[in-house]
C-alpha positions as CSV (number, residue, x, y, z in Angstrom):
1,M,129.2,121.4,115.5
2,A,126.7,118.5,115.1
3,E,124.8,117.6,118.6
4,T,122.7,115.2,117.4
5,V,123.1,112.3,114.7
6,A,120.3,114.2,112.5
7,D,122.8,117.1,112.9
8,L,125.9,115.0,112.0
9,I,123.4,114.2,108.6
10,A,122.1,117.5,107.5
11,T,125.9,118.9,108.0
12,H,127.4,116.0,106.1
13,E,129.8,116.6,103.6
14,P,131.1,113.6,101.6
15,K,135.1,113.2,101.2
16,G,136.1,110.9,99.1
17,F,132.7,109.1,98.2
18,V,132.7,106.9,95.4
19,P,129.2,106.9,94.0
20,L,127.2,104.1,93.9
21,P,125.6,102.1,91.1
22,T,121.9,102.9,90.6
23,L,119.8,99.5,90.5
24,A,119.8,99.5,86.9
25,E,123.5,100.0,86.5
26,A,124.2,97.2,88.9
27,T,121.3,94.7,87.0
28,K,122.1,95.9,83.6
29,E,124.7,92.9,82.4
30,A,123.1,90.2,84.6
31,K,121.1,89.2,87.6
32,P,123.3,90.2,90.6
33,R,123.3,86.8,92.8
34,L,121.4,88.5,95.9
35,T,121.6,87.2,99.5
36,I,119.3,89.0,102.4
37,V,121.3,88.7,105.7
38,V,118.6,89.3,108.7
39,A,120.6,90.5,112.0
40,C,120.1,92.5,115.1
41,V,120.1,96.3,114.8
42,D,123.1,96.1,117.6
43,P,125.7,97.7,116.4
44,R,128.2,95.0,117.6
45,C,126.2,92.9,115.2
46,S,126.8,94.5,112.3
47,V,127.6,92.1,109.6
48,D,129.4,93.8,107.1
49,K,131.8,94.9,110.2
50,F,132.5,91.3,111.4
51,I,133.3,89.3,108.1
52,D,134.5,92.2,106.1
53,L,132.0,92.4,104.0
54,N,131.8,95.2,101.2
55,L,127.9,95.5,101.0
56,G,126.3,97.0,97.9
57,V,127.5,95.2,94.4
58,P,130.7,94.0,94.3
59,N,131.8,91.3,91.5
60,G,128.1,90.8,90.6
61,E,126.6,90.0,94.1
62,M,124.4,92.2,95.7
63,V,124.1,91.9,100.0
64,M,121.2,93.4,101.7
65,V,120.6,93.5,105.2
66,S,117.5,93.7,107.2
67,R,117.9,94.6,110.7
68,N,115.5,94.6,113.6
69,A,116.0,94.4,117.4
70,G,116.9,90.7,118.1
71,G,117.3,90.2,114.4
72,H,114.0,88.1,113.9
73,V,113.3,86.7,110.7
74,R,109.5,87.3,111.4
75,H,110.0,91.1,111.4
76,A,111.9,90.9,107.8
77,V,109.1,89.0,106.5
78,R,108.0,92.3,104.3
79,D,111.5,93.0,103.7
80,I,111.9,89.4,102.2
81,L,108.8,89.3,100.1
82,L,109.4,92.4,98.5
83,L,113.3,91.6,97.5
84,D,112.3,88.3,96.6
85,A,108.9,89.1,94.2
86,R,111.1,91.9,92.6
87,F,114.9,90.7,92.3
88,G,114.3,87.1,93.3
89,I,116.5,86.6,96.6
90,D,119.7,83.6,96.2
91,E,120.4,82.9,99.8
92,L,118.6,84.0,103.5
93,V,120.8,84.2,106.4
94,I,119.6,84.7,110.1
95,V,122.5,86.3,112.3
96,H,121.9,86.8,116.0
97,H,124.4,87.4,118.6
98,T,125.8,86.7,122.0
99,D,124.6,89.5,124.6
100,C,121.4,90.4,122.8
101,G,119.5,93.0,124.1
102,T,116.1,90.8,123.9
103,L,117.8,88.4,126.8
104,T,116.9,91.8,128.8
105,F,113.0,91.1,128.8
106,T,110.3,88.5,127.7
107,D,107.0,89.5,125.8
108,D,105.1,89.6,128.5
109,W,107.0,92.2,130.6
110,M,106.9,93.7,127.4
111,R,103.3,93.4,127.3
112,D,102.6,94.6,130.6
113,A,105.1,97.7,130.2
114,L,103.4,99.0,127.4
115,K,99.8,98.4,128.6
116,T,101.1,100.1,131.7
117,R,102.2,102.8,129.6
118,L,99.1,103.2,127.2
119,G,96.8,102.4,128.8
120,K,94.2,99.2,128.3
121,D,92.5,100.7,125.4
122,H,95.3,99.0,123.5
123,A,95.6,95.6,125.1
124,E,94.1,93.7,122.3
125,E,96.9,95.1,119.5
126,I,99.7,94.8,122.4
127,D,99.0,91.3,122.9
128,Q,99.0,90.4,118.9
129,V,102.9,91.6,118.8
130,Y,106.0,89.2,118.9
131,W,108.3,91.0,120.8
132,G,111.0,88.6,120.4
133,G,112.1,88.4,124.3
134,N,114.8,85.5,124.7
135,T,116.4,83.5,127.1
136,D,119.0,81.2,124.7
137,M,120.3,82.9,121.8
138,A,120.8,79.8,120.1
139,A,117.6,78.1,120.8
140,S,116.3,82.0,119.6
141,V,118.2,81.3,115.9
142,R,116.9,77.6,115.8
143,N,113.2,79.0,116.6
144,D,113.8,81.2,113.8
145,L,114.6,78.9,110.9
146,E,111.5,76.9,112.8
147,W,109.0,79.4,111.8
148,L,110.8,80.6,108.7
149,R,110.0,76.6,107.7
150,E,106.5,76.9,108.4
151,D,105.8,80.3,107.1
152,K,103.5,80.2,104.2
153,L,104.4,83.2,101.9
154,I,108.1,82.6,101.6
155,R,109.1,80.4,98.8
156,Q,109.9,77.0,99.5
157,E,113.6,76.9,98.2
158,L,114.5,80.0,100.5
159,K,113.0,78.6,103.4
160,D,114.9,74.8,102.8
161,T,118.8,76.6,102.0
162,A,118.2,79.0,104.8
163,R,121.0,79.1,107.0
164,G,121.4,81.0,110.7
165,F,124.1,81.5,112.8
166,L,125.0,83.1,116.1
167,F,127.9,85.8,116.6
168,D,130.2,85.9,119.3
169,I,130.9,89.3,120.6
170,K,133.7,88.6,122.6
171,T,135.5,86.2,120.0
172,G,133.9,87.3,116.8
173,K,133.4,84.2,115.9
174,P,130.3,82.8,114.0
175,E,128.4,79.3,115.3
176,E,126.4,77.8,112.7
177,I,122.7,76.8,114.0
178,T,121.2,74.3,112.3
179,I,117.8,72.4,112.6
180,S,116.8,68.8,111.9
């Protein structure tokens, strides 16, 4: 019996597994529409679950999810740039959620905690990191959209058409968050 997730993965025997298409197979006919969703790592904010999204390449559409603590777009810039340069992203969506763990700390608290644990030798590096502490999740989505609009590396069309949502973990409903 598996005792850890790593053990579970190591002993996994696929039952009823349907092979997934390779990238070459998925893009053979025509370029599929590519959407990237930036979402929180919290399993309660599993985008494919709350909208019944079949991630992969159904009907010529490819949806990829870049997940990080808080679902902050600035932590996903590498993924966005790489996927846009290689495949061309058609849609960018940011999804944060209620009761997020980023509401439990501030950036200053995180910096202080790491400096205490690691010592002052790493203070300069720690001070450079955006930790993404929040006090208001709707404002967090707005801040991400505003930050995205100012980023100089992301293609203008993606910045102009990006949309943001706040997913309510109690009702299951997303609220679209906009900026002026």
